[in-house]
N, C-alpha and C positions, 0 to 999 in steps of 0.2 A: 238873762242878761248876757249880751255878747262880749267876748274877750276884747282886750285892747292890744293892738299890735304896733310894735316899734321896729322899724327896719334899719339895719346898718349895712350899707353896701360894702362889698369886698369879697375876697376869696379866702375862706377859712376852713380849717379842718375840725377844730374843736373849740369849746368855750368853757370857762369856769367863772363863777361869780362868788365873791367872798369878801366880807369885811370892807365894803365900800369900793371894791375894785372889780372890774370886768377884765378877765384875761382871755385874749383871743390868740389861738394858735393859727398863724397864717400858712397858706399853702406854699408860700415862697420861702418857708424855713425860718420865720421869725415869731416872736411872742410880743404882742401889743398889750399894754396895760392901760386901762382907762379909769379915770377918777369918776366912779359911778355916782358918788354922792352929789356931783354937780350936774347931773342929767336934767333935773327939773328946772334949774335956773338957766340952762343952755337952750332948751327947746323953745321954739317960737310958738307959744300958746297964750291964751288969755290969762290974765293974772288970777282970775278966780278959779282956774283949773290947776294951778301949781300944786295945791295940797293933794288933789286927787291923783296927779301924776306921781307925786312923791310916795303916796301909799301904794299905788299900782306897781311901781318899779323899784323903789328904794327901801320902803319900810312897810312891808305887808303885815308885819306883826302888830302894828298899832290897832287894827280893828279886831284882831284875835285876842288882844290883851284883856284880861278880866277887869283891869282898871278902867277901860273904856267901854265895857260891855253895856253897862246901864245907860251910858250916853247914847249909844247907837240903838238901844231898844226904843228910844223916843221915835215915834213914827215920822215926825216932821224932819228930824235930823237924818234918819235913815233914808227918807225920800230924797232929800237934797243930795246925799252922797250917791245914791243910785242914779239920780239924774246926771250928775257929773261924770260918773263912770260910763253911762250910756252915751253921752256926748263924745267922750274920748274914743269910744269904740267905733264911731263913724268917721274919725279923722285919719288921714294918711300921715302918721307920725314917722319921721325919718331923721336920722342923725346925718347932717351935711358934712362935707369934707372939713369945712372950717370948724364946726362944732366938735368933730372927731379930733382934730388937731389941738383944740383948746382943752379938751378933756384928757389928752394923752399924758400919762405919767412916765412911760418908758417904752422903748422899742429896742429889742435885743435879739441876738441870734438864739435859736432854739437848740439847746445843748442836749436835749433828750433824743432818744431814737425817734425817727420820723418815717412813716406815720405811726403813731402809737395806737393801741387798741382801746384804751380807756384812761380816764383821769379822775382825780378827786382831790379836793383840798380839805384837810382836817388838821386842826390844831396848829395853824400857820405853816403847815407843810403841804406841798403838793406831791401827790403820788401818781406816777405814770406807769402803766403796764404796756408791754410790748412783747413781740415774739422773742426778743433777746432777754427778757426778764422784767423785774420791777425796780423802779428808781424813785428816789426821794430828793426833794430840794426845798429849802425854806422859801417863803414868800413874804415880803414886807414892802409896802408901797413907799416907805420912808428911805429905803436904800436906793443907791444909784441904779442898780438893776433890780426891779421889783421881784424877779424870780432869780434865785441864786444861779450863778453861771457854773457852779461845780456840783452837778447832780451826783448823788451817791447811789451806787447799785446795791440793792438790798437782797436780790434773789436772782438766780440764773435760769429759772424755769419759764417757759413760754406761758404767758397769761393773757386771756381774752377779755377779762373784766375784773374790776375790783370794787370794793365798797368798804368804807371805814366807819367803825363805831365801837363803843366800849373799849377804846384803846387797842383795837384789833383791826386787822385788814383781812377781809374775806377775799379769796382769790379763786376765780374760775379759770381752770387750767386745761380746758378741752378734754381730751381723752385721758389725761392724768387725774382729772377729777376736781374736787373742791378742797381747798386748803384754808387755813387761818394762821395769820402771823401776828405775834404780839408786838404792839408798838409802844408799850409802856417803858419810858426811859429809865425807870427805876426797877423794872422787872428783871428776872434772872436771864431772860432770853434776849435782852436788848443787845444789838450789835452782832448777834450770832447768825442773822439771816436764816433762821430756822423756822419753817412753817409746819404746823400740825396738819396731818392728812385726815380730813373728815370723811371723805368718800372717794372711792376709786371709780365711781360711775361718771360718765361724760357730763361735763358742766360748761356751758357757754356764757352764763350770766349768773350773778349772785346779788342778793339784796337782803338786808336785815329785816326780820320780822320780830320786833321786840329784841330779846336777847338771843334769839335763834337766827339761823341763816337759811334762806331759800335758794336752792340751786336749780337752774333751768337748763333744759337740753332739748335739741331737736332730734337727737339720735336715740334717745331713750327716755324713760320717765323722769320727770322732775322730782325733787325730794326736799324735805325739810330736815336740816340738821338741827335737831331739837336740843336745846339746852334748858336747864333749870337754874333758877336763881336761889342761892343759899346765902346764909348770913353767918358771920362770926364776929366775936368781940375782940378788939385789939386796942390796947391802951385806953380802955374805957369807952371806945367808940364802936358802934354797930356798923360793920362793913359788909357789903354784898359782893358776891363773886359768882361767876357763871361756871356751870358744870355740865359737860356733855352727857346727854341721856341716850339718844338713839337717832337713827335715820328713819324718817317716816315717808313712805312713797306717796306720790300723788294719787295712786289708786285708793289709798286709805283715806284721803282727804276729799277727792272729787268722785270717787267710785267709777271712774273711767279714765281713758288715756287722752293725751293731747299735749299742746305746748302750754306750760304753766309758769307762773311767776308770782311774786308776792312782795309786800312791803308793809311792815307794822301789822295792823289789825285786819288787813285784807289780803286774800289769796285769790288768784284768777287762773282760769284755764280756758284756752281757746280750742274748740273742736267742732268741725263741720259748720262753720259760720256762726257759732254761738259762743258767748263768753259766760262761763259759769263762775259765780261769785260765792266766796266763803269768808265768813268772819272768823278770825283766829283769837281765841281766848287762852293764852298759854298758862294762866294761873289756875284754871279750872281742872277738874278731873279729866283724864284723857277722853272719855266718852262724850264730854261736853265741850271739848276744846274747839271743834270745827262746826260752825253754825251755817247751814245752807241759806243763802240769800237769793237764790234763783238764778235766772239766766237773762242775758241781753243778746238780741240778734244783730249780726253785722250784715250790711248789704253785700251781695255776692261780688259786685264789680270791684270791690276794694282788694280782693285777692286774699291769699293765705297770710296768716300772721307770721311776721318775722321776729318781732321782739315786743316787750311790754314794760311799762313802768307805772309806778303808783305815786301819786302826789296828793296833797290835801284837797286840791280842786277836782280830782277825779282820777280815772285810770287812762293812761296813754297807751295806744296800741299802734305799732308800726305794721302796716300791711304792705303787700307788694306794690300797691298803686296809690297809697295815701297813708297819712297819719290820722288816726281817729281818736278823739277825746270823748270819753263817756263821762260827762261832768257829774258832780255830786247833785246837781239839780238841772233839769231841762233836757232838751234833745241832744243827741250826739252832734259833735262839731267835727267837720272833716277838712283836712288840709291836703288837697290833692298833690300828687307828684312824688318823686323819689328823692329823699333828702341825702345830703352827704353825711350828716350826723344829727343827733338830737339828744337832749337830756333834760331831766327835771332835778329839783333840789329838795327832796322831801324832808331832809333833816336840817335844812338851813333855818336860821332864825329870822332873817329878813326877806328871803327870796323863795319861800316855799310855794308861792303862787305862780311861779314863772315856768314856761316851757320855752326852751331854746331850740330852734330848728335852723340848721344850716343848709342852704342850697348852693348851687355852683357859683352864683354871683352876689349872694347876700346872706345875711343872717337875720332871722326874725325872732324877736323876743315877744312872746305872747303872755300877757298878764290876765289872769282870771280873777275877777272880783266878786263873783256870785257867792262863793263859798262862805264868805264872812257872815251871810244872812241865812245860812242853812242850819237846820237842826243836826248837830254833829253826830248824835247818837242814833239817828234814824237813817242816815245816808248809806246807800249800797256801794256807790263808786267813790273811791278816794279814802285817804287816811283820816280817821277821826282826830281832830285837833282837840287835845285834852285841856281842860281847865282845872285849876287847883281845887275849886270849890265843889266839884262833882264828886259824889261818893260811891259811884257804882263800879269803879275800876280800882286796880292795884295802885294805891297812892304812892308807894315806894317806887313803882315803875314809872309813874308820871314824873316824879321828882327827878329820877335818873334821866329821863328823856329830855327834860328842860336843861339839865346840866350839859348833856351831850350836844344839844342843839347849839348851845353857846360855843362849843368847840368847833362846830362846823359852819360858822358864819351866819 
C-alpha cells in the first residue's frame, strides 16, 4: 500500500505536531500554528473519503486501538478501508493558501534561538536545542500566542539533538557526549538545570529504547545507555523507577562497526550499503537481549547514511541523495533529493504514522497506512505497536508506554 502525501507550500525550518496543532517554524523567523483537527473538513475531497483522511492525518490511533481491532479484522471492512487509503495515495493533496489561513490559530515571532538543532513537545511543553543551550516554553492553542513568548533557558551546553520520555530529556551534546536531564516538576533536580552525564563519547543523536537511551555517532561507535527498571512500594502503591546499569557498545550488539541508531524494540546499523536489524528485549537476560533479524540492502546511488529514525510504520534512513523508508511491509519507498529537515513521531498517540519532510519551498506530510494491517510481532522494520491483550511482553512496560504516549500527544 502506497503512502498518502499532503503538501503545504512555504519555506520552513522545522515542524511539530501535538494535541490537534501543527507548529511550523518558518525560515522568516516566525512560528505558525494550525488547527490540525480541522484538516479533513477543509480539504476538497469526496465526502466518503473524509473518514480515511481523518485516520490518515488526524487520528491514526483509531485503527491500532484494541477496541476497533475486531471490527477491522472483518475482511469486507478491511477491504473498504484499504481501498479508500489507496485512492487517497493517488491524489495530489495540498493545503491551499485559503485553507492555510482558515486553519491558522496563531502567527508569532520565534523567540527561540534560530536556527535550532532539534525540537520536541512533551507534556504541553516544547523543548528546543541549539548551540547556545536547551530552552523550554509552554504551548497551548487556547492562548493568544500558542507558544509562550518567554522561553526559559534550561541548560548552557551546546546540544545537537534531544528526546523526551520518562519525565527526562536525553541530550546529544556532540564531543561532550550523552546527557540526561530530569523534567519531573516534583523531583529534587527541578529548576536546577543539572544534567546527568551518561557518556563522554561523541553523540550526535539520541533516542529512547524502552527505558534506555541509544546514542548515535559518526565519529565513533554508537552505544546503548542501558537502564533497568526497578520497583518500590510507596504509600501502598507499587512504583517503578529507572536505574543506570552500563554502556553497551554497538560492537556488542551488531558485532561490527557503522552508523547506528535505535528506537524502542528495534536497533539499526548502516554499514557498506547494508542495514543490520536487531530486536531489543531489555527485560531478558543479557545474552538474550539482542535478537538478530538480518540485513536489508540499500541501492548504492542513494549514498552514505546521514541519519536514521524509527517509527511504527518502518525505519527512516536519510542518505546523501534521498530519504529511504523501509516499511514494516512491502518494498522500500524512496523520496529523492536533499531535505532541509525531517522528523517522525514514534511516541505520539495520534500521529505516529506520519513522516514530515521539509524541502526548500514546501513541506510534505507523508501518512503510512499499511502498518495497521501488519502482524506487529513479526515485522523487522518499525516499532512494534503493543496491545494490552498480548501476553508475550512486559505488561508493566506496555502500560508505562501508553501513559507516556498520552504525554507526547
